[in-house]
N, C-alpha and C positions, 0 to 999 in steps of 0.2 A: 503492499499501500503508499504512496505515495505522501507524504507528510510535511513538501514544499510548501510552504503559504508566498502568497504574493506578500512584496515587501508594500506596508503599512507608506507611502506615499506624500499622503498628510504630516506623517512626523519626521519624516526625511529633510533633509538641509539641501538646501540650493543646490551645492555643490556632491553630493549623492545621489539627490535625482537623476544630474549629469551623466554622474559617471554607469548607474545604471542607465541611460539611455543609450548613451554611447555603447556599453556592450551589448544591449540588443541590436543597434544597426549593424554587428558584426558576427552575429547569431549566424549559425549553418540553415535556422527555415528561413524560406524566403519568405512564408507565410506571415513568422514573428516581424521581420522585416515592413513586409508591407502592413503591419498590423500601425510598428511605428509612423509609416512616412503617413500614414493616413487620418494620425491622430493630430488633433486640432492644438494642442499642447507645445508639439516637435518643436524645439528650435528651426526657423528657416537654414541657418547651418547647419544643423543631420538632416532636414531633409534637402538638401542642396546635393550632400552626400549621397544621398538615396536616392535622386534624380539620375543618375549615370551606376545601378547598381545591375549588375547583370542578368537578374532576372527580371525577366517583362512584368510581371505581377507588381513587383515593387516598384519599378519608373512609374506603373498604372496609375495606382494607389495615390505616387505623386501628383500624377496629373489631375487626379481628378479631387484633389486639396481644392473646395470651393474659398480661396487664401487671396485677398489682395494683398497679400506680402510675395506671394511665390509665381508674381506675373512674372518677373523676369526669369526665374527656372524656367516655367510652362517657355518661353519664348526657346532657353539655349535646348528645349527640349524636343524644340520642333521638327526635329529631320529625326525622329528615330525609326528603327526601321520596324519596330514592332506597327501594327498596322493597332492593336489594341492602345496601344499610346495613342497614336493622333487622334483615332477617336476619342479617346477619353478627354483629351484638350482640344478636340472641334464642340467637344461638347460641353465642356467646363463656361457658368455663364463669369469666372473672371475672369477666361482669357482675351487678350488684349485683339483688339482688330488687325495691329502688324501680324501679329501670330498667327491670327485665324485667315490673315490674305494669303502665308504662306502656305497654310494646311489648304488651302481652296487648289493648288495646285498638285495635289497629291492624287496620284491615280487610284486611289481606293475609292468606290463612289460614295462606301458608307461614311468616311470622314467625308467628301465634300457635300453628301446630304446635311449632314449634323454641323458645318458651316453655314453651311446655308439657312438653318435652324437657331445660330448662335443669332440672341438679339445685336451680340457687340460686330457682329458682318458689317460692313461697312455695303450698304445698297448696291453701285457699283462691282466688286466684289460678286455677290448674291445676282444680278445679272449676267455678268461672264457665264456662272457656272451653270444659269437655266440656259443660255447663246451654245454653250460644248455641247450640255448633254451629259447623261451616264454611261 
């Protein structure tokens, strides 16, 4: 029987919390790293590190973050080769117009459709996608 308990974060110092998060970002389990990447309290510097994780599901968790503070990270992720990552970026309501404009040039029809439906997409980009078709 596993008797390991989750640490009580409320009673940990900021330094202890930071050490714990850093340890989790290096964990072998990509699901755990994805959890850390998607958690709203994760420090932006940690999120930036996880944005280049080898596992796409971790990068998807970063791309799905609905956080204004990660817009620059989303822009850096726009050229990710994993379609799930670019689709997550395209559907994120905090993805900026410049990132959406570049995502519109993707060959993935799903990404292009999600770009069209994002409220931040400039009208001229929507018109271009419509004209080019799917």
